[in-house]
CHARMM internal coordinates of N, CA and C (Angstrom, degrees):
IC EDIT
DIST 1 N 1 CA 1.4475
DIST 1 CA 1 C 1.5363
ANGL 1 N 1 CA 1 C 109.04
DIST 1 C 2 N 1.3200
ANGL 1 CA 1 C 2 N 115.80
DIHE 1 N 1 CA 1 C 2 N 131.06
DIST 2 N 2 CA 1.4556
ANGL 1 C 2 N 2 CA 122.16
DIHE 1 CA 1 C 2 N 2 CA -178.98
DIST 2 CA 2 C 1.5256
ANGL 2 N 2 CA 2 C 109.20
DIHE 1 C 2 N 2 CA 2 C -101.41
DIST 2 C 3 N 1.3469
ANGL 2 CA 2 C 3 N 116.55
DIHE 2 N 2 CA 2 C 3 N 128.29
DIST 3 N 3 CA 1.4592
ANGL 2 C 3 N 3 CA 121.09
DIHE 2 CA 2 C 3 N 3 CA -179.67
DIST 3 CA 3 C 1.5214
ANGL 3 N 3 CA 3 C 109.63
DIHE 2 C 3 N 3 CA 3 C -129.11
DIST 3 C 4 N 1.3412
ANGL 3 CA 3 C 4 N 115.68
DIHE 3 N 3 CA 3 C 4 N 145.93
DIST 4 N 4 CA 1.4619
ANGL 3 C 4 N 4 CA 119.96
DIHE 3 CA 3 C 4 N 4 CA 177.35
DIST 4 CA 4 C 1.5256
ANGL 4 N 4 CA 4 C 110.47
DIHE 3 C 4 N 4 CA 4 C -81.07
DIST 4 C 5 N 1.3186
ANGL 4 CA 4 C 5 N 117.25
DIHE 4 N 4 CA 4 C 5 N -172.05
DIST 5 N 5 CA 1.4708
ANGL 4 C 5 N 5 CA 121.27
DIHE 4 CA 4 C 5 N 5 CA -176.94
DIST 5 CA 5 C 1.5226
ANGL 5 N 5 CA 5 C 112.75
DIHE 4 C 5 N 5 CA 5 C -65.47
DIST 5 C 6 N 1.3303
ANGL 5 CA 5 C 6 N 118.00
DIHE 5 N 5 CA 5 C 6 N -21.10
DIST 6 N 6 CA 1.4641
ANGL 5 C 6 N 6 CA 121.78
DIHE 5 CA 5 C 6 N 6 CA 179.40
DIST 6 CA 6 C 1.5229
ANGL 6 N 6 CA 6 C 112.84
DIHE 5 C 6 N 6 CA 6 C -96.59
DIST 6 C 7 N 1.3279
ANGL 6 CA 6 C 7 N 117.77
DIHE 6 N 6 CA 6 C 7 N 1.43
DIST 7 N 7 CA 1.4542
ANGL 6 C 7 N 7 CA 121.46
DIHE 6 CA 6 C 7 N 7 CA 179.37
DIST 7 CA 7 C 1.5134
ANGL 7 N 7 CA 7 C 114.41
DIHE 6 C 7 N 7 CA 7 C 87.38
DIST 7 C 8 N 1.3338
ANGL 7 CA 7 C 8 N 117.95
DIHE 7 N 7 CA 7 C 8 N 9.26
DIST 8 N 8 CA 1.4618
ANGL 7 C 8 N 8 CA 122.23
DIHE 7 CA 7 C 8 N 8 CA 178.49
DIST 8 CA 8 C 1.5252
ANGL 8 N 8 CA 8 C 108.57
DIHE 7 C 8 N 8 CA 8 C -82.78
DIST 8 C 9 N 1.3245
ANGL 8 CA 8 C 9 N 116.45
DIHE 8 N 8 CA 8 C 9 N 134.68
DIST 9 N 9 CA 1.4634
ANGL 8 C 9 N 9 CA 121.04
DIHE 8 CA 8 C 9 N 9 CA -177.90
DIST 9 CA 9 C 1.5262
ANGL 9 N 9 CA 9 C 111.32
DIHE 8 C 9 N 9 CA 9 C -69.72
DIST 9 C 10 N 1.3345
ANGL 9 CA 9 C 10 N 116.05
DIHE 9 N 9 CA 9 C 10 N 134.57
DIST 10 N 10 CA 1.4634
ANGL 9 C 10 N 10 CA 122.20
DIHE 9 CA 9 C 10 N 10 CA 177.89
DIST 10 CA 10 C 1.5142
ANGL 10 N 10 CA 10 C 109.81
DIHE 9 C 10 N 10 CA 10 C -101.76
DIST 10 C 11 N 1.3418
ANGL 10 CA 10 C 11 N 115.73
DIHE 10 N 10 CA 10 C 11 N 143.90
DIST 11 N 11 CA 1.4591
ANGL 10 C 11 N 11 CA 121.38
DIHE 10 CA 10 C 11 N 11 CA 178.53
DIST 11 CA 11 C 1.5178
ANGL 11 N 11 CA 11 C 109.15
DIHE 10 C 11 N 11 CA 11 C -130.71
DIST 11 C 12 N 1.3406
ANGL 11 CA 11 C 12 N 115.96
DIHE 11 N 11 CA 11 C 12 N 163.35
DIST 12 N 12 CA 1.4560
ANGL 11 C 12 N 12 CA 122.48
DIHE 11 CA 11 C 12 N 12 CA 177.49
DIST 12 CA 12 C 1.5277
ANGL 12 N 12 CA 12 C 109.97
DIHE 11 C 12 N 12 CA 12 C -53.70
DIST 12 C 13 N 1.3363
ANGL 12 CA 12 C 13 N 117.27
DIHE 12 N 12 CA 12 C 13 N 133.61
DIST 13 N 13 CA 1.4526
ANGL 12 C 13 N 13 CA 121.24
DIHE 12 CA 12 C 13 N 13 CA 175.84
DIST 13 CA 13 C 1.5181
ANGL 13 N 13 CA 13 C 115.24
DIHE 12 C 13 N 13 CA 13 C 89.23
DIST 13 C 14 N 1.3335
ANGL 13 CA 13 C 14 N 118.41
DIHE 13 N 13 CA 13 C 14 N -4.96
DIST 14 N 14 CA 1.4685
ANGL 13 C 14 N 14 CA 121.34
DIHE 13 CA 13 C 14 N 14 CA 178.36
DIST 14 CA 14 C 1.5349
ANGL 14 N 14 CA 14 C 110.59
DIHE 13 C 14 N 14 CA 14 C -68.45
DIST 14 C 15 N 1.3102
ANGL 14 CA 14 C 15 N 115.63
DIHE 14 N 14 CA 14 C 15 N 162.95
DIST 15 N 15 CA 1.4611
ANGL 14 C 15 N 15 CA 122.11
DIHE 14 CA 14 C 15 N 15 CA 171.00
DIST 15 CA 15 C 1.5208
ANGL 15 N 15 CA 15 C 107.79
DIHE 14 C 15 N 15 CA 15 C -109.02
DIST 15 C 16 N 1.3362
ANGL 15 CA 15 C 16 N 115.87
DIHE 15 N 15 CA 15 C 16 N 140.64
DIST 16 N 16 CA 1.4532
ANGL 15 C 16 N 16 CA 121.21
DIHE 15 CA 15 C 16 N 16 CA -179.78
DIST 16 CA 16 C 1.5224
ANGL 16 N 16 CA 16 C 109.74
DIHE 15 C 16 N 16 CA 16 C -131.73
DIST 16 C 17 N 1.3342
ANGL 16 CA 16 C 17 N 115.53
DIHE 16 N 16 CA 16 C 17 N 159.09
DIST 17 N 17 CA 1.4540
ANGL 16 C 17 N 17 CA 122.09
DIHE 16 CA 16 C 17 N 17 CA 179.01
DIST 17 CA 17 C 1.5263
ANGL 17 N 17 CA 17 C 108.28
DIHE 16 C 17 N 17 CA 17 C -118.21
DIST 17 C 18 N 1.3350
ANGL 17 CA 17 C 18 N 116.20
DIHE 17 N 17 CA 17 C 18 N 139.07
DIST 18 N 18 CA 1.4657
ANGL 17 C 18 N 18 CA 121.54
DIHE 17 CA 17 C 18 N 18 CA 177.76
DIST 18 CA 18 C 1.5278
ANGL 18 N 18 CA 18 C 108.38
DIHE 17 C 18 N 18 CA 18 C -78.59
DIST 18 C 19 N 1.3395
ANGL 18 CA 18 C 19 N 117.24
DIHE 18 N 18 CA 18 C 19 N 131.48
DIST 19 N 19 CA 1.4683
ANGL 18 C 19 N 19 CA 120.92
DIHE 18 CA 18 C 19 N 19 CA -174.77
DIST 19 CA 19 C 1.5308
ANGL 19 N 19 CA 19 C 113.36
DIHE 18 C 19 N 19 CA 19 C -102.44
DIST 19 C 20 N 1.3437
ANGL 19 CA 19 C 20 N 117.02
DIHE 19 N 19 CA 19 C 20 N -0.12
DIST 20 N 20 CA 1.4650
ANGL 19 C 20 N 20 CA 120.83
DIHE 19 CA 19 C 20 N 20 CA -177.64
DIST 20 CA 20 C 1.5232
ANGL 20 N 20 CA 20 C 108.04
DIHE 19 C 20 N 20 CA 20 C -150.35
DIST 20 C 21 N 1.3358
ANGL 20 CA 20 C 21 N 118.07
DIHE 20 N 20 CA 20 C 21 N 143.17
DIST 21 N 21 CA 1.4613
ANGL 20 C 21 N 21 CA 120.47
DIHE 20 CA 20 C 21 N 21 CA 175.10
DIST 21 CA 21 C 1.5243
ANGL 21 N 21 CA 21 C 108.92
DIHE 20 C 21 N 21 CA 21 C -60.55
DIST 21 C 22 N 1.3340
ANGL 21 CA 21 C 22 N 116.21
DIHE 21 N 21 CA 21 C 22 N 129.88
DIST 22 N 22 CA 1.4604
ANGL 21 C 22 N 22 CA 121.06
DIHE 21 CA 21 C 22 N 22 CA -177.12
DIST 22 CA 22 C 1.5255
ANGL 22 N 22 CA 22 C 110.11
DIHE 21 C 22 N 22 CA 22 C -123.03
DIST 22 C 23 N 1.3277
ANGL 22 CA 22 C 23 N 116.71
DIHE 22 N 22 CA 22 C 23 N 127.46
DIST 23 N 23 CA 1.4603
ANGL 22 C 23 N 23 CA 121.73
DIHE 22 CA 22 C 23 N 23 CA 175.49
DIST 23 CA 23 C 1.5215
ANGL 23 N 23 CA 23 C 108.02
DIHE 22 C 23 N 23 CA 23 C -83.42
DIST 23 C 24 N 1.3294
ANGL 23 CA 23 C 24 N 116.40
DIHE 23 N 23 CA 23 C 24 N 132.38
DIST 24 N 24 CA 1.4626
ANGL 23 C 24 N 24 CA 120.73
DIHE 23 CA 23 C 24 N 24 CA -179.43
DIST 24 CA 24 C 1.5203
ANGL 24 N 24 CA 24 C 110.24
DIHE 23 C 24 N 24 CA 24 C -83.28
DIST 24 C 25 N 1.3267
ANGL 24 CA 24 C 25 N 116.52
DIHE 24 N 24 CA 24 C 25 N 132.28
DIST 25 N 25 CA 1.4603
ANGL 24 C 25 N 25 CA 121.10
DIHE 24 CA 24 C 25 N 25 CA 177.81
DIST 25 CA 25 C 1.5219
ANGL 25 N 25 CA 25 C 109.49
DIHE 24 C 25 N 25 CA 25 C -65.45
DIST 25 C 26 N 1.3232
ANGL 25 CA 25 C 26 N 116.79
DIHE 25 N 25 CA 25 C 26 N 138.18
DIST 26 N 26 CA 1.4515
ANGL 25 C 26 N 26 CA 121.40
DIHE 25 CA 25 C 26 N 26 CA 176.83
DIST 26 CA 26 C 1.5135
ANGL 26 N 26 CA 26 C 113.46
DIHE 25 C 26 N 26 CA 26 C 74.85
DIST 26 C 27 N 1.3162
ANGL 26 CA 26 C 27 N 117.00
DIHE 26 N 26 CA 26 C 27 N 13.62
DIST 27 N 27 CA 1.4619
ANGL 26 C 27 N 27 CA 121.12
DIHE 26 CA 26 C 27 N 27 CA -178.62
DIST 27 CA 27 C 1.5219
ANGL 27 N 27 CA 27 C 108.70
DIHE 26 C 27 N 27 CA 27 C -146.02
DIST 27 C 28 N 1.3188
ANGL 27 CA 27 C 28 N 115.74
DIHE 27 N 27 CA 27 C 28 N 156.98
DIST 28 N 28 CA 1.4589
ANGL 27 C 28 N 28 CA 119.01
DIHE 27 CA 27 C 28 N 28 CA 178.28
DIST 28 CA 28 C 1.5239
ANGL 28 N 28 CA 28 C 111.73
DIHE 27 C 28 N 28 CA 28 C -92.58
DIST 28 C 29 N 1.3374
ANGL 28 CA 28 C 29 N 116.84
DIHE 28 N 28 CA 28 C 29 N 0.41
DIST 29 N 29 CA 1.4643
ANGL 28 C 29 N 29 CA 119.94
DIHE 28 CA 28 C 29 N 29 CA -177.15
DIST 29 CA 29 C 1.5296
ANGL 29 N 29 CA 29 C 111.85
DIHE 28 C 29 N 29 CA 29 C -90.47
DIST 29 C 30 N 1.3327
ANGL 29 CA 29 C 30 N 114.82
DIHE 29 N 29 CA 29 C 30 N 163.58
DIST 30 N 30 CA 1.4565
ANGL 29 C 30 N 30 CA 122.91
DIHE 29 CA 29 C 30 N 30 CA -178.37
DIST 30 CA 30 C 1.5155
ANGL 30 N 30 CA 30 C 109.55
DIHE 29 C 30 N 30 CA 30 C -130.03
DIST 30 C 31 N 1.3361
ANGL 30 CA 30 C 31 N 116.49
DIHE 30 N 30 CA 30 C 31 N 139.31
DIST 31 N 31 CA 1.4585
ANGL 30 C 31 N 31 CA 121.15
DIHE 30 CA 30 C 31 N 31 CA 172.19
DIST 31 CA 31 C 1.5220
ANGL 31 N 31 CA 31 C 107.13
DIHE 30 C 31 N 31 CA 31 C -88.02
DIST 31 C 32 N 1.3045
ANGL 31 CA 31 C 32 N 116.36
DIHE 31 N 31 CA 31 C 32 N 122.87
DIST 32 N 32 CA 1.4627
ANGL 31 C 32 N 32 CA 121.34
DIHE 31 CA 31 C 32 N 32 CA -176.43
DIST 32 CA 32 C 1.5187
ANGL 32 N 32 CA 32 C 111.48
DIHE 31 C 32 N 32 CA 32 C -81.19
DIST 32 C 33 N 1.3216
ANGL 32 CA 32 C 33 N 115.39
DIHE 32 N 32 CA 32 C 33 N 153.39
DIST 33 N 33 CA 1.4576
ANGL 32 C 33 N 33 CA 122.27
DIHE 32 CA 32 C 33 N 33 CA 175.74
DIST 33 CA 33 C 1.5224
ANGL 33 N 33 CA 33 C 108.67
DIHE 32 C 33 N 33 CA 33 C -59.93
DIST 33 C 34 N 1.3312
ANGL 33 CA 33 C 34 N 116.42
DIHE 33 N 33 CA 33 C 34 N 137.40
DIST 34 N 34 CA 1.4560
ANGL 33 C 34 N 34 CA 120.96
DIHE 33 CA 33 C 34 N 34 CA 178.10
DIST 34 CA 34 C 1.5192
ANGL 34 N 34 CA 34 C 114.40
DIHE 33 C 34 N 34 CA 34 C 99.30
DIST 34 C 35 N 1.3388
ANGL 34 CA 34 C 35 N 117.82
DIHE 34 N 34 CA 34 C 35 N -9.40
DIST 35 N 35 CA 1.4632
ANGL 34 C 35 N 35 CA 120.84
DIHE 34 CA 34 C 35 N 35 CA 178.82
DIST 35 CA 35 C 1.5297
ANGL 35 N 35 CA 35 C 108.85
DIHE 34 C 35 N 35 CA 35 C -66.05
DIST 35 C 36 N 1.3352
ANGL 35 CA 35 C 36 N 116.49
DIHE 35 N 35 CA 35 C 36 N 135.21
DIST 36 N 36 CA 1.4608
ANGL 35 C 36 N 36 CA 122.10
DIHE 35 CA 35 C 36 N 36 CA 179.64
DIST 36 CA 36 C 1.5297
ANGL 36 N 36 CA 36 C 108.78
DIHE 35 C 36 N 36 CA 36 C -95.27
DIST 36 C 37 N 1.3280
ANGL 36 CA 36 C 37 N 115.58
DIHE 36 N 36 CA 36 C 37 N 131.14
DIST 37 N 37 CA 1.4698
ANGL 36 C 37 N 37 CA 122.33
DIHE 36 CA 36 C 37 N 37 CA 174.87
DIST 37 CA 37 C 1.5222
ANGL 37 N 37 CA 37 C 106.15
DIHE 36 C 37 N 37 CA 37 C -110.38
DIST 37 C 38 N 1.3383
ANGL 37 CA 37 C 38 N 116.55
DIHE 37 N 37 CA 37 C 38 N 116.75
DIST 38 N 38 CA 1.4662
ANGL 37 C 38 N 38 CA 121.03
DIHE 37 CA 37 C 38 N 38 CA -175.67
DIST 38 CA 38 C 1.5178
ANGL 38 N 38 CA 38 C 111.14
DIHE 37 C 38 N 38 CA 38 C -99.15
DIST 38 C 39 N 1.3178
ANGL 38 CA 38 C 39 N 114.68
DIHE 38 N 38 CA 38 C 39 N 154.36
DIST 39 N 39 CA 1.4700
ANGL 38 C 39 N 39 CA 122.41
DIHE 38 CA 38 C 39 N 39 CA 172.44
DIST 39 CA 39 C 1.5316
ANGL 39 N 39 CA 39 C 112.13
DIHE 38 C 39 N 39 CA 39 C 54.07
DIST 39 C 40 N 1.3290
ANGL 39 CA 39 C 40 N 116.73
DIHE 39 N 39 CA 39 C 40 N 59.91
DIST 40 N 40 CA 1.4649
ANGL 39 C 40 N 40 CA 121.00
DIHE 39 CA 39 C 40 N 40 CA -177.18
DIST 40 CA 40 C 1.5313
ANGL 40 N 40 CA 40 C 111.05
DIHE 39 C 40 N 40 CA 40 C -72.67
DIST 40 C 41 N 1.3289
ANGL 40 CA 40 C 41 N 114.80
DIHE 40 N 40 CA 40 C 41 N 158.21
DIST 41 N 41 CA 1.4624
ANGL 40 C 41 N 41 CA 121.95
DIHE 40 CA 40 C 41 N 41 CA 173.67
DIST 41 CA 41 C 1.5212
ANGL 41 N 41 CA 41 C 108.30
DIHE 40 C 41 N 41 CA 41 C -122.57
DIST 41 C 42 N 1.3135
ANGL 41 CA 41 C 42 N 116.49
DIHE 41 N 41 CA 41 C 42 N 138.95
DIST 42 N 42 CA 1.4576
ANGL 41 C 42 N 42 CA 121.58
DIHE 41 CA 41 C 42 N 42 CA 178.33
DIST 42 CA 42 C 1.5229
ANGL 42 N 42 CA 42 C 108.74
DIHE 41 C 42 N 42 CA 42 C -83.33
DIST 42 C 43 N 1.3231
ANGL 42 CA 42 C 43 N 117.15
DIHE 42 N 42 CA 42 C 43 N 141.15
DIST 43 N 43 CA 1.4666
ANGL 42 C 43 N 43 CA 121.98
DIHE 42 CA 42 C 43 N 43 CA -179.13
DIST 43 CA 43 C 1.5240
ANGL 43 N 43 CA 43 C 110.51
DIHE 42 C 43 N 43 CA 43 C -101.78
DIST 43 C 44 N 1.3222
ANGL 43 CA 43 C 44 N 116.28
DIHE 43 N 43 CA 43 C 44 N 179.80
DIST 44 N 44 CA 1.4663
ANGL 43 C 44 N 44 CA 121.36
DIHE 43 CA 43 C 44 N 44 CA 177.70
DIST 44 CA 44 C 1.5289
ANGL 44 N 44 CA 44 C 111.48
DIHE 43 C 44 N 44 CA 44 C -71.33
DIST 44 C 45 N 1.3344
ANGL 44 CA 44 C 45 N 116.79
DIHE 44 N 44 CA 44 C 45 N -28.77
DIST 45 N 45 CA 1.4637
ANGL 44 C 45 N 45 CA 121.36
DIHE 44 CA 44 C 45 N 45 CA -179.87
DIST 45 CA 45 C 1.5195
ANGL 45 N 45 CA 45 C 109.73
DIHE 44 C 45 N 45 CA 45 C -86.72
DIST 45 C 46 N 1.3245
ANGL 45 CA 45 C 46 N 116.41
DIHE 45 N 45 CA 45 C 46 N 125.02
DIST 46 N 46 CA 1.4577
ANGL 45 C 46 N 46 CA 119.52
DIHE 45 CA 45 C 46 N 46 CA 177.23
DIST 46 CA 46 C 1.5261
ANGL 46 N 46 CA 46 C 109.06
DIHE 45 C 46 N 46 CA 46 C -68.12
DIST 46 C 47 N 1.3175
ANGL 46 CA 46 C 47 N 116.55
DIHE 46 N 46 CA 46 C 47 N 137.51
DIST 47 N 47 CA 1.4523
ANGL 46 C 47 N 47 CA 121.00
DIHE 46 CA 46 C 47 N 47 CA -179.13
DIST 47 CA 47 C 1.5095
ANGL 47 N 47 CA 47 C 113.87
DIHE 46 C 47 N 47 CA 47 C 94.45
DIST 47 C 48 N 1.3418
ANGL 47 CA 47 C 48 N 117.61
DIHE 47 N 47 CA 47 C 48 N 1.79
DIST 48 N 48 CA 1.4621
ANGL 47 C 48 N 48 CA 121.42
DIHE 47 CA 47 C 48 N 48 CA 178.10
DIST 48 CA 48 C 1.5202
ANGL 48 N 48 CA 48 C 109.64
DIHE 47 C 48 N 48 CA 48 C -132.31
DIST 48 C 49 N 1.3429
ANGL 48 CA 48 C 49 N 115.78
DIHE 48 N 48 CA 48 C 49 N 138.27
DIST 49 N 49 CA 1.4660
ANGL 48 C 49 N 49 CA 121.14
DIHE 48 CA 48 C 49 N 49 CA 176.40
DIST 49 CA 49 C 1.5267
ANGL 49 N 49 CA 49 C 108.53
DIHE 48 C 49 N 49 CA 49 C -128.55
DIST 49 C 50 N 1.3319
ANGL 49 CA 49 C 50 N 116.05
DIHE 49 N 49 CA 49 C 50 N 161.80
DIST 50 N 50 CA 1.4533
ANGL 49 C 50 N 50 CA 121.42
DIHE 49 CA 49 C 50 N 50 CA 173.48
DIST 50 CA 50 C 1.5110
ANGL 50 N 50 CA 50 C 107.99
DIHE 49 C 50 N 50 CA 50 C -110.31
DIST 50 C 51 N 1.3132
ANGL 50 CA 50 C 51 N 116.09
DIHE 50 N 50 CA 50 C 51 N 142.61
DIST 51 N 51 CA 1.4480
ANGL 50 C 51 N 51 CA 120.11
DIHE 50 CA 50 C 51 N 51 CA 177.53
DIST 51 CA 51 C 1.5084
ANGL 51 N 51 CA 51 C 110.64
DIHE 50 C 51 N 51 CA 51 C -155.18
DIST 51 C 52 N 1.3294
ANGL 51 CA 51 C 52 N 115.99
DIHE 51 N 51 CA 51 C 52 N 154.89
DIST 52 N 52 CA 1.4602
ANGL 51 C 52 N 52 CA 121.27
DIHE 51 CA 51 C 52 N 52 CA 179.80
DIST 52 CA 52 C 1.5205
ANGL 52 N 52 CA 52 C 108.91
DIHE 51 C 52 N 52 CA 52 C -95.80
DIST 52 C 53 N 1.3315
ANGL 52 CA 52 C 53 N 115.40
DIHE 52 N 52 CA 52 C 53 N 127.78
DIST 53 N 53 CA 1.4550
ANGL 52 C 53 N 53 CA 122.09
DIHE 52 CA 52 C 53 N 53 CA 179.69
DIST 53 CA 53 C 1.5225
ANGL 53 N 53 CA 53 C 107.53
DIHE 52 C 53 N 53 CA 53 C -117.94
DIST 53 C 54 N 1.3396
ANGL 53 CA 53 C 54 N 116.68
DIHE 53 N 53 CA 53 C 54 N 134.08
DIST 54 N 54 CA 1.4632
ANGL 53 C 54 N 54 CA 121.07
DIHE 53 CA 53 C 54 N 54 CA 179.50
DIST 54 CA 54 C 1.5169
ANGL 54 N 54 CA 54 C 111.11
DIHE 53 C 54 N 54 CA 54 C -53.03
DIST 54 C 55 N 1.3227
ANGL 54 CA 54 C 55 N 116.79
DIHE 54 N 54 CA 54 C 55 N 136.03
DIST 55 N 55 CA 1.4724
ANGL 54 C 55 N 55 CA 125.74
DIHE 54 CA 54 C 55 N 55 CA 177.11
DIST 55 CA 55 C 1.5263
ANGL 55 N 55 CA 55 C 114.13
DIHE 54 C 55 N 55 CA 55 C 69.60
DIST 55 C 56 N 1.3403
ANGL 55 CA 55 C 56 N 118.39
DIHE 55 N 55 CA 55 C 56 N -2.01
DIST 56 N 56 CA 1.4673
ANGL 55 C 56 N 56 CA 120.73
DIHE 55 CA 55 C 56 N 56 CA -179.70
DIST 56 CA 56 C 1.5185
ANGL 56 N 56 CA 56 C 112.32
DIHE 55 C 56 N 56 CA 56 C -123.09
DIST 56 C 57 N 1.3185
ANGL 56 CA 56 C 57 N 118.36
DIHE 56 N 56 CA 56 C 57 N -13.63
DIST 57 N 57 CA 1.4555
ANGL 56 C 57 N 57 CA 121.85
DIHE 56 CA 56 C 57 N 57 CA -178.71
DIST 57 CA 57 C 1.5166
ANGL 57 N 57 CA 57 C 111.75
DIHE 56 C 57 N 57 CA 57 C 78.65
DIST 57 C 58 N 1.3246
ANGL 57 CA 57 C 58 N 116.03
DIHE 57 N 57 CA 57 C 58 N -155.68
DIST 58 N 58 CA 1.4608
ANGL 57 C 58 N 58 CA 121.62
DIHE 57 CA 57 C 58 N 58 CA -178.48
DIST 58 CA 58 C 1.5289
ANGL 58 N 58 CA 58 C 109.04
DIHE 57 C 58 N 58 CA 58 C -84.04
DIST 58 C 59 N 1.3450
ANGL 58 CA 58 C 59 N 116.14
DIHE 58 N 58 CA 58 C 59 N 128.42
DIST 59 N 59 CA 1.4527
ANGL 58 C 59 N 59 CA 120.75
DIHE 58 CA 58 C 59 N 59 CA 179.42
DIST 59 CA 59 C 1.5288
ANGL 59 N 59 CA 59 C 109.49
DIHE 58 C 59 N 59 CA 59 C -132.16
DIST 59 C 60 N 1.3212
ANGL 59 CA 59 C 60 N 115.80
DIHE 59 N 59 CA 59 C 60 N 158.73
DIST 60 N 60 CA 1.4685
ANGL 59 C 60 N 60 CA 122.38
DIHE 59 CA 59 C 60 N 60 CA 176.78
DIST 60 CA 60 C 1.5186
ANGL 60 N 60 CA 60 C 107.53
DIHE 59 C 60 N 60 CA 60 C -100.26
DIST 60 C 61 N 1.3365
ANGL 60 CA 60 C 61 N 116.17
DIHE 60 N 60 CA 60 C 61 N 131.16
DIST 61 N 61 CA 1.4593
ANGL 60 C 61 N 61 CA 121.44
DIHE 60 CA 60 C 61 N 61 CA -178.53
DIST 61 CA 61 C 1.5194
ANGL 61 N 61 CA 61 C 110.55
DIHE 60 C 61 N 61 CA 61 C -126.28
DIST 61 C 62 N 1.3210
ANGL 61 CA 61 C 62 N 116.87
DIHE 61 N 61 CA 61 C 62 N 146.37
DIST 62 N 62 CA 1.4666
ANGL 61 C 62 N 62 CA 121.62
DIHE 61 CA 61 C 62 N 62 CA 174.21
DIST 62 CA 62 C 1.5198
ANGL 62 N 62 CA 62 C 108.51
DIHE 61 C 62 N 62 CA 62 C -81.30
DIST 62 C 63 N 1.3240
ANGL 62 CA 62 C 63 N 116.14
DIHE 62 N 62 CA 62 C 63 N 137.31
DIST 63 N 63 CA 1.4660
ANGL 62 C 63 N 63 CA 120.64
DIHE 62 CA 62 C 63 N 63 CA -176.66
DIST 63 CA 63 C 1.5274
ANGL 63 N 63 CA 63 C 112.62
DIHE 62 C 63 N 63 CA 63 C -68.24
DIST 63 C 64 N 1.3226
ANGL 63 CA 63 C 64 N 118.35
DIHE 63 N 63 CA 63 C 64 N -17.44
DIST 64 N 64 CA 1.4693
ANGL 63 C 64 N 64 CA 120.66
DIHE 63 CA 63 C 64 N 64 CA 179.88
DIST 64 CA 64 C 1.5274
ANGL 64 N 64 CA 64 C 112.06
DIHE 63 C 64 N 64 CA 64 C -70.21
DIST 64 C 65 N 1.3395
ANGL 64 CA 64 C 65 N 118.46
DIHE 64 N 64 CA 64 C 65 N -13.05
DIST 65 N 65 CA 1.4640
ANGL 64 C 65 N 65 CA 122.87
DIHE 64 CA 64 C 65 N 65 CA 178.36
DIST 65 CA 65 C 1.5210
ANGL 65 N 65 CA 65 C 112.25
DIHE 64 C 65 N 65 CA 65 C -105.91
DIST 65 C 66 N 1.3277
ANGL 65 CA 65 C 66 N 117.31
DIHE 65 N 65 CA 65 C 66 N 15.39
DIST 66 N 66 CA 1.4634
ANGL 65 C 66 N 66 CA 121.68
DIHE 65 CA 65 C 66 N 66 CA -174.70
DIST 66 CA 66 C 1.5072
ANGL 66 N 66 CA 66 C 112.23
DIHE 65 C 66 N 66 CA 66 C -127.13
DIST 66 C 67 N 1.3389
ANGL 66 CA 66 C 67 N 115.78
DIHE 66 N 66 CA 66 C 67 N 154.50
DIST 67 N 67 CA 1.4680
ANGL 66 C 67 N 67 CA 119.88
DIHE 66 CA 66 C 67 N 67 CA 169.28
DIST 67 CA 67 C 1.5259
ANGL 67 N 67 CA 67 C 107.62
DIHE 66 C 67 N 67 CA 67 C -136.02
DIST 67 C 68 N 1.3218
ANGL 67 CA 67 C 68 N 114.86
DIHE 67 N 67 CA 67 C 68 N 142.89
DIST 68 N 68 CA 1.4612
ANGL 67 C 68 N 68 CA 121.03
DIHE 67 CA 67 C 68 N 68 CA -178.18
DIST 68 CA 68 C 1.5196
ANGL 68 N 68 CA 68 C 109.80
DIHE 67 C 68 N 68 CA 68 C -70.01
DIST 68 C 69 N 1.3402
ANGL 68 CA 68 C 69 N 115.02
DIHE 68 N 68 CA 68 C 69 N 139.33
DIST 69 N 69 CA 1.4741
ANGL 68 C 69 N 69 CA 120.49
DIHE 68 CA 68 C 69 N 69 CA 179.67
DIST 69 CA 69 C 1.5074
ANGL 69 N 69 CA 69 C 108.97
DIHE 68 C 69 N 69 CA 69 C -99.55
END
COOR INIT
IC SEED 1 N 1 CA 1 C
IC BUILD
């Protein structure tokens, strides 16, 4: 079961918001707090989701830094 930082269950296709500025590994760019990630996909690892972010492509995010919109 995948849950966001507030304990709300996440499902395939949900939209989530980033709650903390996150530095991207292997890049000098940062995802700012408040960015919306739409149409998420659940991964095999619990606590991680995949989502497409504008100008960054598909990235893997930890659910502890997200809240459901």
